[in-house]
C-alpha positions as CSV (number, residue, x, y, z in Angstrom):
1,M,118.5,133.5,120.5
2,T,120.8,130.8,119.1
3,L,119.3,127.9,117.2
4,Q,120.3,125.5,120.0
5,L,118.4,127.6,122.6
6,M,115.4,127.9,120.2
7,A,115.3,124.2,119.9
8,R,115.5,123.6,123.6
9,A,112.9,126.3,124.2
10,R,110.5,124.7,121.7
11,A,110.9,121.4,123.4
12,V,110.1,122.9,126.8
13,V,107.1,124.7,125.4
14,H,105.7,121.5,123.9
15,G,106.2,119.7,127.2
16,A,104.6,122.4,129.2
17,C,101.6,122.8,126.9
18,A,101.1,119.0,126.9
19,A,101.0,118.9,130.6
20,A,98.7,121.8,130.9
21,V,96.1,120.7,128.5
22,L,96.2,116.9,128.6
23,A,92.8,116.7,130.2
24,T,91.1,118.6,127.4
25,G,93.0,117.1,124.5
26,L,93.7,120.6,123.1
27,L,96.8,122.6,122.4
28,I,96.5,126.3,123.3
29,H,97.5,128.8,120.6
30,P,99.8,131.6,121.8
31,G,96.9,134.0,121.4
32,G,95.0,132.0,124.0
33,E,92.4,130.2,121.9
34,A,92.2,126.5,121.5
35,A,94.1,125.7,118.3
36,V,94.0,122.0,117.3
37,P,91.6,119.5,118.9
38,S,92.6,115.9,119.2
39,P,90.1,113.8,117.2
40,T,88.4,110.6,118.2
41,V,90.6,107.6,117.2
42,V,89.1,104.2,116.4
43,G,91.3,101.1,115.9
44,P,93.5,99.5,115.0
45,V,90.9,98.4,112.4
46,P,90.9,94.6,112.0
47,S,92.2,93.5,108.6
48,Q,92.1,90.4,106.4
49,A,95.2,89.4,104.5
50,P,96.3,92.0,101.8
51,G,94.9,90.8,98.5
52,S,91.8,89.3,99.9
53,A,88.8,89.4,97.6
54,S,86.9,91.1,100.4
55,R,89.1,94.1,100.1
56,D,88.8,94.4,103.9
57,Y,92.5,95.4,104.4
58,P,94.3,98.7,104.2
59,W,94.5,100.2,100.7
60,M,98.2,100.1,99.5
61,S,99.1,97.9,102.5
62,T,102.9,97.5,102.1
63,M,104.4,94.4,100.5
64,H,107.4,94.5,102.8
65,N,107.9,92.1,105.7
66,L,107.8,94.7,108.4
67,A,107.8,92.1,111.2
68,A,111.3,91.0,110.2
69,V,112.6,94.5,111.0
70,G,110.6,95.0,114.2
71,Y,107.8,97.1,112.6
72,V,104.0,96.8,112.4
73,E,101.4,98.3,110.0
74,E,98.1,99.4,111.5
75,E,95.2,101.4,110.3
76,Y,93.0,103.8,112.3
77,F,90.0,105.9,111.7
78,I,89.9,109.4,113.1
79,E,86.8,111.6,113.4
80,G,85.8,115.0,114.6
81,T,84.7,118.3,113.3
82,A,86.9,120.6,111.2
83,N,87.1,124.2,110.2
84,R,87.0,125.6,106.7
85,Y,89.7,128.2,106.2
86,N,90.2,131.1,103.8
87,T,93.8,130.4,102.6
88,A,93.8,132.8,99.6
89,V,95.8,135.4,101.4
90,P,99.0,137.3,100.6
91,L,102.3,135.7,101.5
92,G,103.1,136.5,105.1
93,T,99.4,136.9,106.1
94,N,97.5,134.4,108.2
95,G,94.3,132.8,106.9
96,S,91.1,132.8,108.7
97,V,88.2,130.6,109.7
98,V,85.3,130.7,107.3
99,S,83.0,128.2,109.1
100,S,83.3,125.6,111.8
101,G,81.7,122.3,113.0
102,H,82.0,120.3,109.8
103,P,82.0,116.6,110.6
104,Y,84.6,114.3,109.0
105,R,85.9,110.7,109.3
106,T,89.0,109.5,107.6
107,R,91.9,107.1,108.0
108,I,95.5,107.2,109.0
109,L,97.9,104.4,108.1
110,V,100.7,103.8,110.7
111,R,104.0,101.9,110.1
112,R,106.0,102.1,113.3
113,P,108.5,100.2,115.4
114,V,106.9,97.7,117.7
115,S,109.3,98.4,120.6
116,P,109.9,101.8,122.1
117,W,113.5,100.9,122.2
118,K,113.7,100.9,118.4
119,F,111.8,104.2,118.0
120,N,114.0,107.2,117.4
121,G,111.3,109.6,118.6
122,T,110.4,111.1,115.2
123,V,107.2,110.7,113.3
124,L,107.2,111.3,109.6
125,A,103.6,112.4,108.9
126,E,102.9,112.2,105.2
127,W,100.1,114.0,103.5
128,Q,99.0,111.3,101.1
129,N,99.4,112.3,97.4
130,V,96.2,112.0,95.3
131,T,97.4,113.2,91.9
132,A,96.7,109.8,90.3
133,G,93.2,109.6,91.8
134,Y,94.1,107.4,94.8
135,D,96.1,107.6,98.0
136,L,99.8,107.2,97.4
137,D,102.5,106.8,100.1
138,A,105.2,108.4,97.9
139,M,107.6,109.3,100.7
140,W,107.3,105.8,102.3
141,G,108.0,104.2,99.0
142,A,111.1,106.3,98.5
143,S,112.7,105.8,101.9
144,F,111.3,102.7,103.6
145,E,114.8,101.2,104.1
146,H,116.0,104.2,106.0
147,I,112.8,104.7,107.9
148,T,113.0,101.1,109.2
149,R,116.7,100.9,109.8
150,S,116.7,104.2,111.7
151,G,113.6,103.8,113.9
152,Y,111.3,106.4,112.4
153,A,107.5,106.0,112.6
154,W,105.7,106.8,109.4
155,V,102.1,107.8,109.3
156,G,100.1,108.4,106.1
157,I,97.1,110.8,106.4
158,S,94.2,110.7,104.0
159,A,93.0,114.3,104.0
160,Q,91.5,115.0,100.6
161,R,88.3,114.2,98.8
162,V,89.8,112.5,95.8
163,G,91.7,110.0,97.9
164,V,88.8,109.2,100.2
165,Q,85.7,109.6,98.0
166,G,87.0,110.0,94.4
167,T,85.8,107.8,91.5
168,P,86.8,105.2,90.8
169,N,89.7,104.6,93.1
170,G,89.0,106.6,96.2
171,L,88.9,104.6,99.4
172,R,85.2,104.4,99.7
173,N,84.7,103.3,96.1
174,W,87.6,100.8,96.3
175,S,86.2,99.1,99.4
176,T,82.7,100.1,100.7
177,T,83.0,97.3,103.3
178,R,86.0,98.9,104.9
179,Y,85.8,102.5,104.1
180,G,82.1,103.1,103.5
181,T,81.8,105.4,106.6
182,L,84.7,107.7,105.6
183,D,83.8,111.3,104.6
184,V,85.9,114.4,104.3
185,T,83.2,116.5,102.6
186,A,80.8,117.0,105.6
187,G,78.1,115.0,103.8
188,G,78.8,116.5,100.4
189,T,78.5,120.1,101.6
190,V,82.2,120.9,101.4
191,V,83.8,119.5,98.2
192,D,86.7,121.9,97.7
193,D,89.1,120.3,100.1
194,S,89.0,123.3,102.4
195,L,88.6,121.0,105.4
196,S,91.7,119.1,104.5
197,Y,94.1,121.4,106.4
198,D,92.3,121.1,109.7
199,I,91.8,117.3,109.2
200,Y,95.6,117.0,108.6
201,A,96.4,119.1,111.7
202,Q,94.0,117.0,113.9
203,A,95.6,113.8,112.6
204,L,98.9,115.2,113.7
205,Q,97.4,116.1,117.1
206,A,96.2,112.5,117.5
207,L,99.9,111.4,117.2
208,R,101.2,114.2,119.4
209,Q,98.5,114.4,122.1
210,P,96.2,111.3,121.9
211,T,93.2,111.5,124.2
212,G,92.0,107.9,123.9
213,V,93.2,105.2,121.5
214,R,96.9,105.8,120.8
215,P,97.8,105.4,117.1
216,L,101.5,105.0,118.0
217,G,100.9,102.4,120.7
218,K,103.4,102.7,123.5
219,L,105.6,105.1,121.4
220,E,105.9,108.7,122.5
221,A,106.3,111.2,119.7
222,K,109.1,113.6,120.5
223,R,109.1,115.2,117.0
224,V,106.5,115.4,114.2
225,L,107.8,116.2,110.8
226,A,105.1,117.2,108.3
227,I,106.1,115.8,104.9
228,G,104.5,115.7,101.4
229,A,105.4,115.0,97.8
230,S,104.4,116.9,94.7
231,Q,100.7,117.9,95.0
232,S,100.9,117.2,98.7
233,A,103.9,119.5,99.1
234,G,101.7,122.2,97.5
235,R,99.0,121.6,100.1
236,L,101.7,121.9,102.8
237,Q,102.9,125.1,101.3
238,V,99.4,126.5,101.7
239,F,99.4,125.2,105.3
240,I,102.7,126.8,106.0
241,N,101.9,130.2,104.5
242,A,98.3,130.7,105.7
243,L,97.7,128.3,108.6
244,H,100.8,127.4,110.5
245,P,100.3,130.3,113.0
246,L,96.7,129.1,113.6
247,I,96.9,125.3,113.6
248,G,100.6,124.4,113.1
249,D,101.3,123.7,116.8
250,P,101.7,119.9,116.4
251,V,104.4,120.4,113.6
252,D,108.1,120.6,114.5
253,A,109.3,121.0,110.9
254,Y,108.2,120.7,107.3
255,L,109.6,118.9,104.2
256,L,108.2,119.9,100.9
257,Y,109.4,117.3,98.3
258,I,109.2,117.9,94.6
259,G,106.5,120.5,95.0
260,G,105.3,123.7,96.6
261,G,106.2,127.3,95.8
262,R,107.6,130.1,97.9
263,V,107.0,129.9,101.7
264,R,106.9,132.6,104.3
265,S,110.1,133.4,106.2
266,D,108.7,134.5,109.6
267,L,107.9,131.1,111.1
268,T,109.9,129.6,114.0
269,V,110.1,126.1,112.7
270,P,112.4,124.7,110.1
271,I,111.3,124.3,106.5
272,F,113.1,122.1,104.0
273,K,112.4,122.1,100.2
274,L,113.9,119.3,98.1
275,I,113.2,119.1,94.4
276,S,114.3,117.0,91.5
277,E,115.7,118.2,88.2
278,T,112.3,117.9,86.6
279,D,110.9,120.5,89.0
280,V,113.6,123.1,88.5
281,P,112.3,125.0,85.4
282,P,108.8,125.7,87.0
283,Q,110.5,126.4,90.4
284,V,113.1,128.9,89.3
285,A,110.8,131.8,90.2
286,S,110.2,130.2,93.6
287,R,113.8,129.8,94.6
288,Q,114.5,131.3,98.0
289,P,117.8,131.9,99.8
290,D,118.7,129.7,102.7
291,T,118.1,131.1,106.2
292,P,118.7,129.7,109.7
293,L,115.2,128.0,109.3
294,F,115.0,127.3,105.6
295,R,116.9,125.1,103.1
296,F,116.4,124.5,99.4
297,W,118.1,121.6,97.7
298,E,118.0,120.6,94.0
299,V,119.3,117.2,92.8
300,A,120.7,116.9,89.3
301,G,119.8,114.0,87.1
302,T,116.6,113.1,88.9
303,S,112.9,113.0,87.9
304,H,109.7,114.0,89.7
305,S,108.5,110.5,89.5
306,G,111.0,107.7,89.1
307,R,111.8,104.0,89.4
308,R,111.1,104.0,93.1
309,T,107.5,105.0,92.4
310,V,107.1,102.2,89.9
311,L,108.6,99.6,92.2
312,N,106.4,100.6,95.0
313,T,103.0,101.2,93.3
314,R,102.9,98.8,90.3
315,P,102.6,95.5,92.2
316,L,100.3,97.0,94.8
317,L,97.9,98.4,92.2
318,A,97.9,95.0,90.5
319,R,97.1,93.3,93.8
320,D,94.4,95.8,94.7
321,G,92.8,95.6,91.3
322,V,93.6,99.0,90.0
323,A,94.8,99.7,86.5
324,P,98.1,101.7,86.4
325,T,98.4,104.9,84.4
326,V,100.2,104.1,81.2
327,G,101.4,106.0,78.2
328,D,104.2,106.1,75.7
329,C,107.0,108.6,76.4
330,A,109.1,110.3,73.8
331,R,112.3,109.0,75.4
332,P,113.0,106.0,77.8
333,P,111.9,107.1,81.3
334,Y,113.2,107.0,84.8
335,P,116.7,108.2,85.6
336,R,118.9,105.9,87.6
337,V,120.1,108.5,90.1
338,P,118.9,107.6,93.6
339,I,117.3,110.8,94.9
340,Q,116.0,108.7,97.8
341,Y,119.5,108.8,99.3
342,V,119.2,112.6,99.6
343,I,115.7,112.3,101.1
344,N,117.2,110.0,103.7
345,A,119.9,112.5,104.6
346,V,117.3,115.3,104.8
347,Y,115.3,113.4,107.4
348,D,118.3,113.0,109.6
349,H,119.2,116.7,109.1
350,M,115.7,117.7,110.1
351,V,115.9,115.8,113.3
352,R,119.1,117.5,114.3
353,W,117.7,120.8,113.2
354,V,114.7,120.4,115.5
355,R,116.3,118.6,118.4
356,D,119.7,120.4,118.5
357,G,119.4,123.5,116.4
358,V,122.1,122.2,114.0
359,Q,121.5,123.7,110.6
360,P,121.8,121.5,107.5
361,P,124.4,122.4,104.9
362,S,123.4,124.6,101.9
363,A,123.7,123.1,98.4
364,P,124.4,124.6,95.0
365,P,121.4,125.0,92.7
366,I,121.2,123.4,89.3
367,T,122.6,125.9,86.8
368,T,120.0,127.8,84.8
369,E,119.7,130.7,82.4
370,G,116.2,132.0,83.0
371,A,114.2,128.8,83.4
372,V,116.4,126.8,81.1
373,I,118.7,124.2,82.6
374,Q,122.3,124.3,81.4
375,R,123.8,121.0,80.3
376,D,127.1,119.4,79.5
377,A,128.2,117.8,76.3
378,Y,126.3,114.6,77.2
379,G,123.0,116.4,77.9
380,N,123.3,116.1,81.7
381,A,122.6,119.1,83.9
382,L,125.2,121.3,85.4
383,G,125.2,122.3,89.1
384,G,123.0,121.0,91.8
385,I,123.6,118.1,94.2
386,R,125.6,115.6,92.2
387,L,125.4,112.0,93.4
388,A,128.1,109.7,92.3
389,E,125.8,107.8,90.0
390,F,125.4,111.1,88.1
391,A,128.8,112.9,88.5
392,V,130.6,109.8,87.1
393,P,128.3,109.4,84.2
394,T,127.4,106.2,82.3
395,A,124.1,107.5,80.8
396,L,122.0,110.5,80.1
397,N,120.0,111.0,83.3
398,S,117.7,113.9,82.8
399,G,114.6,115.3,84.5
400,A,113.0,116.1,81.1
401,N,110.7,114.0,78.9
402,T,107.5,114.4,76.9
403,G,104.6,112.1,75.8
404,A,101.3,110.7,77.0
405,A,99.9,110.7,80.6
406,F,102.5,111.7,83.2
407,C,105.6,111.4,80.9
408,I,106.6,114.9,81.6
409,L,107.3,113.8,85.2
410,Y,109.3,110.7,84.4
411,G,112.6,112.1,83.2
412,T,114.9,110.3,80.8
413,Y,117.4,107.5,81.0
414,I,119.6,106.6,78.0
415,P,122.7,104.6,78.6
416,F,125.8,105.8,76.8
417,E,127.1,103.9,73.7
418,Q,129.7,101.3,74.6
419,S,132.3,103.2,72.6
420,L,131.8,106.2,74.8
421,I,131.9,104.1,78.0
422,D,135.2,102.6,76.8
423,Q,136.6,106.0,76.1
424,L,135.6,107.5,79.5
425,Y,136.6,104.4,81.5
426,P,139.4,102.4,79.8
427,T,139.8,100.3,83.0
428,H,137.5,99.2,85.8
429,G,139.5,101.2,88.3
430,S,139.2,104.4,86.2
431,Y,135.5,104.2,86.9
432,V,135.4,102.9,90.5
433,A,138.0,105.4,91.8
434,P,136.0,108.6,90.9
435,V,132.7,106.9,92.1
436,F,134.3,106.2,95.5
437,T,135.6,109.8,95.7
438,Q,132.3,111.4,94.8
439,A,130.4,109.1,97.2
440,H,132.8,110.1,99.9
441,D,132.4,113.7,99.1
442,T,128.6,113.6,99.2
443,V,128.8,112.1,102.6
444,R,131.3,114.7,103.8
445,D,129.1,117.5,102.4
446,G,126.0,116.1,104.2
447,Y,123.9,115.2,101.1
448,V,124.1,111.4,101.5
449,L,124.3,109.1,104.5
450,W,127.3,106.7,104.8
451,Q,125.0,103.6,104.6
452,D,123.7,104.7,101.2
453,A,127.2,105.7,100.0
454,L,128.4,102.2,100.9
455,R,125.8,100.7,98.5
456,T,126.9,103.1,95.8
457,K,130.5,101.9,96.2
458,H,129.4,98.3,96.3
459,L,127.5,98.5,93.1
460,A,130.3,100.4,91.4
461,A,132.9,97.8,92.5
462,H,130.8,95.0,91.2
463,S,129.7,96.7,87.9
464,I,130.8,95.8,84.4
465,V,131.9,99.4,83.6
466,G,135.5,99.6,82.5
467,H,135.8,95.9,81.5
468,G,135.2,96.7,77.8
469,T,132.2,94.4,77.6
470,P,128.8,95.6,76.4
471,C,125.4,95.4,78.1
472,S,122.6,94.3,75.8
473,A,118.9,94.7,76.4
474,T,118.8,91.4,78.3
475,C,121.8,92.6,80.4
476,R,120.0,95.9,81.2
477,A,116.9,93.9,82.2
478,A,119.2,92.1,84.7
479,Q,120.4,95.4,86.0
480,D,116.8,96.4,86.6
481,L,116.3,93.1,88.4
482,L,119.2,93.9,90.6
483,E,117.5,97.2,91.7
484,A,114.2,95.4,92.2
485,S,115.9,92.7,94.2
486,Y,117.3,95.2,96.6
487,F,113.9,96.9,96.9
488,Y,111.7,93.9,97.5
489,L,114.2,91.8,99.5
490,Y,115.5,94.4,101.9
491,T,113.4,93.3,104.8
492,S,113.8,89.6,104.1
493,G,117.4,89.3,105.3
494,A,118.3,87.6,102.0
495,D,119.0,90.7,99.9
496,D,122.8,90.3,99.9
497,E,122.8,86.7,98.8
498,L,120.3,87.1,96.0
499,T,121.6,90.5,94.7
500,H,125.0,88.8,94.3
501,K,123.4,86.2,92.2
502,V,121.9,88.9,89.9
503,I,125.4,90.5,89.7
504,R,126.8,87.2,88.5
505,V,124.0,87.1,85.8
506,I,124.9,90.7,84.6
507,K,128.6,89.9,84.3
508,A,127.9,86.6,82.5
509,L,125.5,88.2,80.0
510,S,128.0,91.0,79.4
511,R,130.9,88.6,78.8
512,G,128.8,86.5,76.5
513,D,127.7,89.6,74.5
514,A,131.3,90.6,74.1
515,T,132.5,87.2,72.7
516,G,129.6,85.4,71.2
517,G,129.9,81.8,70.0
518,Q,130.7,79.0,72.4
519,T,131.7,81.4,75.2
520,Q,128.3,83.1,75.0
521,A,126.6,79.7,75.1
522,V,128.5,78.8,78.2
523,A,127.5,82.2,79.7
524,H,123.9,81.7,78.9
525,K,124.1,78.3,80.6
526,L,125.4,79.9,83.7
527,V,122.7,82.6,83.6
528,R,120.0,79.9,83.3
529,H,121.4,78.0,86.3
530,T,121.8,81.1,88.4
531,L,118.4,82.6,87.6
532,N,116.6,79.2,88.3
533,D,118.4,79.1,91.6
534,Y,117.3,82.7,92.2
535,I,113.7,81.8,91.5
536,D,113.8,78.8,93.8
537,D,115.3,81.0,96.6
538,V,112.6,83.6,96.2
539,Q,109.9,81.0,96.3
540,R,111.4,79.4,99.4
541,L,111.5,82.8,101.1
542,Q,107.8,83.3,100.3
543,A,106.9,79.8,101.6
544,K,108.7,80.6,104.9
545,G,106.7,83.9,105.2
546,R,109.8,86.1,104.8
547,L,108.7,87.5,101.5
548,S,105.2,88.6,100.5
549,Q,103.4,87.1,97.5
550,V,103.5,90.5,95.8
551,S,107.3,90.9,96.2
552,A,107.9,87.3,95.2
553,S,105.8,87.6,92.0
554,E,107.7,90.7,91.0
555,L,111.1,89.1,91.3
556,V,110.1,85.7,89.8
557,N,108.5,87.5,86.8
558,G,111.6,89.7,86.4
559,A,113.9,86.7,86.4
560,S,111.6,84.7,84.1
561,A,111.4,87.5,81.6
562,I,115.2,87.4,81.3
563,L,115.2,83.6,80.9
564,A,112.6,84.0,78.1
565,T,115.0,86.1,76.1
566,L,117.8,83.5,76.0
567,P,118.2,81.3,72.9
């Protein structure tokens, strides 16, 4: 059967099953038994303003102005009874029910288009990551721009004990007022997360076949993609290998991001694995060849946890009263290679894969000898998907680092010395031209979407590379402010105007660093004027309700820190 016919057949089967069992709220497994019940849904749960001292609002409520892009954030509680499963089975063997009837109550967080006309029919159902001891919407933070511009619905599912009942930052401990009734341990009798798989599946069923309250409102889910990052990808790997034939009916495809090992090859739904450079050495033994229903991509110059995670979580943790995990790394962390662009492309590929049977392209792996990544003269990895920000290098961007806390996940970013930059790119055009070419090629090859390639080209065209002017620590802080401005201002409608102001600041600082003296004094005067205007603009956006207090504070603090360094 061709992939196109398989996709059409799957759509027909979903529609037929839905019609046949709507009254019972169950999907019927091919073997005849009821597979996944639809849980009771309560909500949307009323909320106070994020940041309220009452903590009666959704944990990690987004800082972005969703209303400005036609989206809404709502939280729901779901409850029912879940099975415990034995998942410790050989690859290719199904798990089995150990015991049944375990009560649970948890939450799902929904960010969706308000209008059905904006909805593209696809739900991204994220298994919330709990590695840091709290629920983390890692996939949302990476791709919220593409999610909102393309009409996806995103749903975060809290399935694990640490995220719901962990100490000190599980949901119940963080806000007894809001989350005191949540429990994914059946009253403390099941504390090994063995209920999490059925809880997750039932949450998906609430999206696919709601029997009462509809978490998606008027939206009809045509496709549900199960997605998870890192530890959550590992949970999805277990779900795929042991349980998909039993309770995977609501899932149309899986994305395992920066985690998860080998997966079984006999399923009839697509599986996509996407990993960063950090993940390659431990994943070498788990590499699998592509098949009509499996893809494995590796992105060079990227880290397991990067700048996007920092931009998304740092201000929300501060708002919600949680101390971030800190530690000194051996080398400067966070590569500046935007792996989120590849994630965005993967989502669109998965939709076509499920809907039309169109397979994504294959991609070359990062070059390894054994489990050791092979590198060029600058220390950058060979092979893999090579984004323009990496293939036309201005820095060491590596997935490796060491040090305290989670430093091994943060990668390394060390800008090249100015002398090397001047040698590589004697003119601005000698930098911009290969960036444009590589950006074009990554779109042609299917690894990046044209919208993201356009931003890559824009930043290259407005960069200081090839002008023979240096970038001091203050200049680099302005470059970080540029990235933050795009992230926090995206939904405000003012991102173009304010990012161009930051670009002017970067160029002025670089010119001043190159010349010194009176020219530098004039440059610093321009920087002060521009940044003060920038701060005023940000505060006006906040006053008009177009920018949250959280986002405004991040941007004002970033600009103020640059001003404080000027003589």
